[in-house]
C-alpha positions in Angstrom: -27.5 30.6 50.4 -25.6 31.9 53.4 -22.1 33.3 52.9 -20.8 30.3 55.0 -22.4 27.7 52.8 -21.2 29.6 49.7 -17.7 29.6 51.0 -17.9 25.8 51.8 -19.0 25.2 48.2 -16.2 27.3 46.8 -13.6 25.5 48.9 -15.1 22.1 47.8 -14.8 23.0 44.1 -11.2 24.3 44.6 -10.2 21.0 46.3 -11.9 19.0 43.6 -10.2 20.9 40.8 -6.8 20.7 42.6 -7.0 16.9 42.5 -8.1 16.4 46.1 -11.3 14.5 45.7 -11.5 13.1 49.3 -11.2 16.6 50.8 -13.7 17.9 48.3 -16.1 15.1 49.0 -16.2 15.9 52.7 -16.9 19.5 52.0 -19.7 18.7 49.5 -21.3 16.3 52.1 -21.1 19.1 54.7 -22.9 21.4 52.2 -25.5 18.7 51.5 -26.2 18.1 55.2 -27.2 21.8 55.4 -28.9 21.9 52.0 -29.8 18.4 50.6 -31.1 19.7 47.3 -28.2 21.8 46.3 -27.6 20.6 42.7 -24.1 22.1 42.5 -23.0 20.1 45.6 -24.7 16.9 44.3 -23.0 17.3 41.0 -19.6 18.1 42.6 -19.8 15.0 44.8 -20.4 13.0 41.6 -17.3 14.6 40.0 -15.3 13.5 43.1 -16.3 9.9 42.6 -15.6 10.1 38.9 -12.1 11.4 39.7 -11.6 8.2 41.8 -12.9 6.1 39.0 -16.0 5.1 41.0 -18.2 5.8 38.1 -21.4 4.1 39.2 -21.4 6.1 42.4 -20.6 9.2 40.4 -23.7 8.6 38.2 -25.9 8.3 41.3 -25.1 11.8 42.5 -24.9 13.4 39.0 -28.4 12.1 38.2 -29.8 13.6 41.4 -28.2 17.0 40.3 -29.8 16.8 36.9 -33.2 15.9 38.3 -33.1 19.1 40.4 -31.5 21.3 37.7 -32.2 19.7 34.2 -31.4 22.9 32.3 -27.7 23.1 33.4 -25.6 22.2 30.3 -22.4 21.5 32.2 -24.2 18.8 34.2 -25.1 17.0 31.0 -21.6 17.3 29.7 -20.0 15.7 32.8 -22.6 12.9 33.1 -22.0 12.1 29.4 -18.2 11.9 30.1 -19.0 9.4 32.9 -21.3 7.3 30.8 -18.6 7.2 28.2 -16.1 5.8 30.8 -18.4 2.8 31.5 -19.2 2.2 27.8 -22.8 3.4 27.8 -22.3 5.2 24.5 -26.0 5.9 23.7 -26.5 7.6 27.0 -23.3 9.6 26.6 -24.4 10.8 23.1 -27.9 11.7 24.5 -26.5 13.9 27.2 -23.9 15.6 25.0 -26.6 16.5 22.6 -28.8 17.8 25.4 -26.0 20.0 26.6 -25.7 21.4 23.1 -29.4 21.9 22.9 -29.2 24.0 26.0 -26.0 25.9 25.0 -24.5 26.4 21.6 -21.7 26.9 20.9 -20.1 25.0 23.8 -16.6 24.2 22.8 -16.0 21.5 25.5 -19.1 19.6 24.5 -18.4 19.9 20.8 -15.0 18.5 21.4 -16.2 15.7 23.7 -19.0 14.7 21.4 -16.7 14.8 18.4 -14.1 12.6 20.1 -16.8 10.0 21.0 -18.2 10.1 17.5 -14.7 9.5 16.1 -14.2 6.6 18.5 -17.4 4.8 17.3 -16.5 5.5 13.6 -18.9 8.3 12.8 -16.1 10.3 11.2 -18.2 12.9 9.2 -20.3 13.9 12.2 -17.2 13.9 14.4 -15.4 16.3 12.0 -18.4 18.7 12.0 -18.5 18.8 15.8 -14.7 19.3 16.2 -14.7 22.0 13.6 -17.4 23.8 15.7 -15.1 23.3 18.7 -12.0 25.0 17.2 -14.1 27.7 15.7 -15.7 28.6 19.0 -12.5 28.1 21.1 -9.4 28.2 18.9 -7.2 28.0 22.0 -8.3 24.5 22.9 -5.4 22.2 21.8 -7.3 19.0 22.4 -10.0 20.1 19.9 -7.3 20.8 17.3 -5.7 17.4 18.0 -8.9 15.5 17.7 -9.9 17.4 14.5 -6.5 16.5 13.0 -7.1 12.9 13.8 -10.5 13.1 12.0 -8.9 14.7 8.9 -6.1 12.0 8.9 -8.7 9.3 9.0 -10.2 10.7 5.9 -6.8 11.0 4.1 -7.0 14.7 4.4 -3.3 14.8 5.3 -2.6 18.4 4.7 -5.6 19.5 6.8 -4.6 17.1 9.5 -1.0 18.4 9.5 -2.2 22.0 9.8 -4.0 21.2 13.1 -1.2 19.0 14.5 1.2 22.0 13.9 -1.2 24.3 15.7 -1.1 21.9 18.7 2.7 21.9 18.6 2.9 25.7 18.3 0.9 25.9 21.6 2.6 22.9 23.2 5.9 21.9 21.5 6.3 18.8 23.7 2.9 17.2 22.8 4.0 13.6 22.0 0.9 12.6 20.1 1.2 15.6 17.8 4.9 15.0 17.3 4.3 11.4 16.5 1.4 12.0 14.0 2.9 15.1 12.4 6.1 13.0 11.6 4.1 10.2 10.1 1.9 12.5 8.0 4.9 14.3 6.7 6.4 10.9 5.7 3.1 10.1 3.9 3.4 13.5 2.2 7.0 12.7 1.1 8.3 15.7 3.0 11.1 13.7 4.4 13.4 16.4 5.7 10.6 17.8 7.9 9.4 14.4 8.9 12.7 13.3 10.3 12.8 16.1 12.8 9.4 15.2 14.3 10.0 11.5 14.3 13.4 11.8 16.0 12.0 14.2 18.6 9.1 11.7 19.3 11.6 8.8 19.4 13.7 10.6 22.0 10.8 10.3 24.4 9.3 7.0 23.1 12.4 5.1 21.8 10.6 1.7 21.3 7.6 3.0 19.4 7.4 0.7 16.4 5.3 3.0 14.3 7.9 5.8 14.7 10.8 3.5 14.0 9.1 2.1 10.9 8.4 5.4 9.3 11.9 6.7 10.0 13.3 3.5 8.4 11.1 4.1 5.3 12.6 7.6 5.0 16.2 6.3 5.2 15.4 3.5 2.7 13.8 6.0 0.3 16.9 8.2 0.5 19.2 5.2 -0.1 20.6 5.4 3.4 20.4 1.6 3.6 22.6 1.0 6.6 20.5 3.4 8.8 17.3 1.7 7.5 18.8 -1.7 8.3 19.5 -0.7 12.0 15.9 0.5 12.5 14.2 -2.5 10.9 16.4 -4.8 13.0 15.3 -3.0 16.1 11.6 -3.3 15.1 12.0 -7.0 14.5 13.7 -7.3 17.9 10.7 -5.7 19.5 8.2 -7.6 17.4 9.7 -10.7 15.6 6.4 -11.2 13.6 6.3 -7.7 12.1 5.9 -8.8 8.5 6.4 -5.4 6.8 9.7 -4.8 8.7 10.9 -8.3 7.7 10.1 -7.5 4.1 11.6 -4.1 4.0 14.7 -5.3 5.9 15.1 -8.0 3.2 14.9 -5.3 0.5 17.5 -3.2 2.3 19.8 -6.2 2.6 19.7 -6.7 -1.1 20.8 -3.1 -1.6 23.7 -3.8 0.8 24.5 -7.0 -1.3 23.8 -9.3 1.6 21.7 -11.8 -0.3 22.0 -14.7 2.1 20.5 -12.6 4.9 18.0 -11.1 2.5 16.7 -14.6 1.6 16.2 -15.4 5.3 14.0 -12.3 5.8 12.1 -12.8 2.5 11.3 -16.4 3.7 10.2 -15.0 7.1 8.0 -12.5 5.4 6.4 -15.2 3.2 5.8 -17.4 6.3 4.0 -14.5 7.9 2.2 -13.4 4.7 1.6 -16.4 2.4 -0.1 -14.1 -0.1 2.9 -11.8 -0.4 3.9 -12.2 -4.1 6.8 -9.8 -3.8 8.5 -11.9 -1.1 7.8 -15.1 -3.1 9.3 -13.6 -6.2 12.5 -12.6 -4.4 12.8 -16.0 -2.8 12.6 -17.4 -6.4 15.0 -14.8 -7.7 17.7 -15.3 -5.0 17.3 -19.1 -5.3 17.4 -18.7 -9.1 14.2 -20.7 -9.7 14.1 -21.5 -13.4 10.3 -22.0 -13.5 9.4 -18.3 -13.1 8.3 -16.5 -16.3 7.2 -13.1 -15.1 7.6 -10.6 -12.2 4.4 -10.1 -10.3 2.9 -6.6 -10.9 2.6 -6.2 -7.1 6.4 -6.6 -6.8 7.1 -3.9 -9.5 4.5 -1.5 -8.0 5.9 -1.9 -4.4 9.5 -1.6 -5.5 9.1 1.6 -7.5 6.6 3.2 -5.1 9.3 3.0 -2.5 12.1 3.9 -4.9 10.4 6.8 -6.7 11.6 9.8 -4.8 15.3 8.8 -4.9 15.2 7.0 -8.2 16.5 9.7 -10.5 19.4 10.6 -8.3 20.3 7.0 -7.6 20.3 5.6 -11.1 22.1 8.5 -12.7 24.8 9.2 -10.0 25.3 5.8 -8.4 24.4 3.4 -11.3 25.5 5.5 -14.2 22.3 4.5 -16.1 22.6 5.4 -19.7 19.7 3.7 -21.5 17.6 6.8 -22.3 20.6 8.5 -24.0 21.5 5.3 -25.8 18.0 4.8 -27.1 17.9 8.4 -28.4 21.2 8.0 -30.2 20.1 4.8 -31.8 16.8 6.3 -32.9 18.2 9.4 -34.5 19.1 7.9 -37.9 15.5 6.6 -38.3 14.0 10.0 -37.4 15.8 12.0 -40.1 13.5 13.8 -42.6 10.5 12.3 -40.8 9.1 15.4 -39.1 7.4 15.2 -35.7 5.9 11.9 -34.7 2.2 12.2 -33.9 2.1 9.9 -30.7 4.9 8.3 -28.8 4.3 5.9 -25.9 6.9 5.6 -23.1 6.2 2.2 -21.6 7.1 1.9 -17.9 8.0 5.6 -18.0 8.9 5.7 -14.3 9.9 9.2 -13.2 10.2 10.4 -16.8 13.9 10.0 -17.5 13.1 9.3 -21.2 11.0 12.4 -21.7 13.8 14.9 -22.4 15.1 12.6 -25.2 11.7 12.3 -26.9 10.2 15.8 -26.6 11.7 17.1 -29.9 10.6 14.0 -31.7 6.9 13.8 -30.8 3.8 16.1 -30.8 2.2 14.0 -28.0 4.3 12.0 -25.5 2.3 9.5 -23.5 3.6 7.8 -20.4 2.3 4.7 -18.5 3.7 3.1 -15.3 2.4 0.8 -12.6 3.8 2.9 -9.8 1.7 5.8 -8.6 4.6 7.5 -6.9 6.8 7.2 -10.1 4.0 8.9 -12.1 3.7 11.6 -9.4 7.4 12.4 -9.9 7.0 12.4 -13.7 4.1 14.8 -13.5 6.2 17.1 -11.4 9.1 17.1 -13.8 6.8 17.6 -16.8 7.1 16.8 -20.5 4.3 14.4 -21.0 1.0 15.1 -22.8 -0.7 12.4 -20.7 0.4 10.1 -17.9 -1.4 6.9 -16.9 -1.0 4.8 -13.7 -1.6 1.3 -15.1 0.0 -2.2 -15.6 1.2 -2.1 -19.2 -0.3 -5.5 -19.8 -3.7 -4.0 -19.0 -3.1 -0.7 -20.8 -1.8 -1.9 -24.2 -4.8 -4.0 -25.3 -7.0 -0.9 -24.9 -5.0 1.0 -27.5 -4.7 -0.9 -30.8 -2.8 0.7 -33.7 -2.4 4.0 -31.9 1.3 4.8 -31.5 3.9 5.9 -34.1 6.8 5.2 -31.7 7.1 3.0 -28.6 9.9 3.0 -26.1 10.5 0.4 -23.3 13.6 1.5 -21.5 14.7 -1.1 -18.8 11.1 -2.5 -18.8 11.3 -6.0 -20.3 13.8 -7.1 -17.6 10.6 -7.6 -15.4 9.3 -10.2 -17.9 10.8 -13.5 -18.5 8.6 -14.8 -21.3 8.3 -11.8 -23.7 5.8 -13.3 -26.1 2.7 -11.7 -24.7 4.1 -8.2 -24.0 5.7 -8.0 -27.5 2.5 -9.1 -29.1 0.6 -6.3 -27.3 3.3 -3.8 -28.4 3.0 -5.0 -32.0 -0.8 -4.5 -31.9 -0.6 -1.1 -30.4 1.9 0.2 -33.0 0.8 1.8 -36.2 2.0 0.0 -39.4 5.7 0.8 -40.2 6.3 2.2 -36.7 9.2 1.5 -34.4 9.6 -0.1 -31.0 12.9 0.6 -29.2 13.7 -1.4 -26.0 16.5 -2.6 -23.8 17.1 -6.0 -22.1 19.7 -7.4 -19.8 22.0 -9.9 -21.5 22.0 -13.6 -20.6 25.7 -14.1 -21.0 26.0 -17.4 -19.1 22.9 -19.6 -19.7 22.6 -22.5 -17.3 21.7 -24.8 -20.2 22.1 -24.6 -24.0 19.6 -22.3 -25.7 18.1 -21.1 -22.4 15.9 -18.1 -23.5 15.9 -16.2 -20.2 16.8 -16.5 -16.5 15.5 -14.9 -13.3 18.5 -13.3 -11.7 19.2 -12.7 -8.0 18.4 -9.0 -8.5 14.8 -10.0 -9.2 15.1 -9.0 -12.9 15.3 -11.2 -15.9 18.2 -11.5 -18.4 17.5 -12.6 -22.0 19.3 -14.3 -24.8 19.5 -12.1 -27.9 18.6 -15.2 -30.1 15.4 -15.7 -28.1 14.4 -12.1 -28.7 15.2 -12.3 -32.4 13.0 -15.4 -32.7 10.1 -13.8 -30.8 10.1 -10.6 -32.9 10.4 -12.6 -36.1 7.3 -14.7 -35.2 5.4 -11.4 -34.7 6.5 -10.2 -38.1 8.5 -7.4 -36.5 11.7 -6.5 -38.5 14.9 -6.1 -36.5 16.4 -2.7 -37.5 19.0 -2.7 -34.8 20.5 -5.2 -32.3 23.3 -3.5 -30.4 25.2 -4.6 -27.2 25.2 -1.9 -24.5 26.1 -1.3 -20.9 22.8 -0.7 -19.2 24.2 0.5 -15.8 26.8 -0.3 -13.2 25.9 -2.5 -10.3 28.5 -2.5 -7.4 30.9 -1.0 -10.0 30.4 -3.9 -12.4 28.9 -3.2 -15.8 25.5 -4.8 -16.5 25.6 -6.0 -20.1 22.5 -5.7 -22.2 21.1 -5.3 -25.8 19.3 -2.4 -27.4 16.8 -3.5 -30.0 14.9 -1.3 -32.5 12.2 -3.3 -34.3 9.7 -2.1 -36.9 6.1 -3.2 -37.4 5.7 -4.3 -41.0 3.1 -2.7 -43.3 2.5 0.7 -44.8 0.6 3.5 -43.3 
């Protein structure tokens, strides 16, 4: 090739790479007029058409280049990119793989192939290709970003976060990485870090519903209910049919004691999601439906999964919750001269607030709760021999005559009819063993001898006479029936009863 033609080719590629495809096309054609079989010029002309989104014309010239120089891996990479643009996935995969057959490692192709495999749902293969891309060219931020997306798809959140942070270290304004890092940190419950990324992303994309929703979740989890309310309202303004925002806004409004508004949004949620048992339960609760006998397990799980990471602080500092201490005080006379209890079951153990009051009584303290997040906090705080994530109505029948002491602190308020749960407790207790539990008091029954009532809080209040009758039918002896203040709600005491009952029989 003469120096003049070589110079024309160089100028053409410079123009093409500078985003001047028309100028580059003219130079490539000038080159091809002198040398019609120059594969670089043929390929370059194809790239110019691709830059102008004229993909079928681009393919025509790229194929000519490959026919002349089939062993050039870059030609296969670029024609694969073009096939991908027009949706010819099989041909794109074929040429990416041919490029890698000719040259390995080839970071750009590993990245491009990995991104395409991810798009068509071949996540494992995509991950392998993208790992090869970052190993061979760790400076390529797109490869790190794509690999992070693969890890996130597989719930490998910490691995994904690592690569999003690598992207942000190299390019701090990368909006996708800011967005996804914020959401992953929210999923990992690292709320303080998450807020920074989410707010930075929102400053550039203020109407992004995904970002608004996750920031609202953080505010709600940290009991910053007004801030959460503002964000959920903005989401609903942007998308009136966003069922999850409607549901969460209703929950936040309950915390803000705005029950009429909460009912509106629970009804809207139920309209959008007719299978949403949580919304249905709260509609019944706020409307004080007398027919409801039990809280749906889905409601309890969703409530405490959201509440878990602020639960201890909220109930102890804001609600002055005293039930664990009151149960321990009430139990003490029955524990004297008994020695350590073999096995104690903390029903609905939550975050483990009862554990410190039971550790010196029992060799093995077992906890069970329906909320995975509450159990995660309990594990972190320690004190339990074993912890189970399960519905207590599913758990208890599997453990007959196993426990020497059973505690249900603020648990039976999620049951109206207590017959079944008390029967399961009775069967799981060893003979002559104790069950201690609290209930909210039904001080103002709607009708005479009303056994329980679903309150606007979503919890049940019970008549002490109803409970006394139920335990008597199960041949449980009432050792103690004591009025207590369970907590304070909006500075008003929530009245309740503390019961200790004994299973009859001798060990």
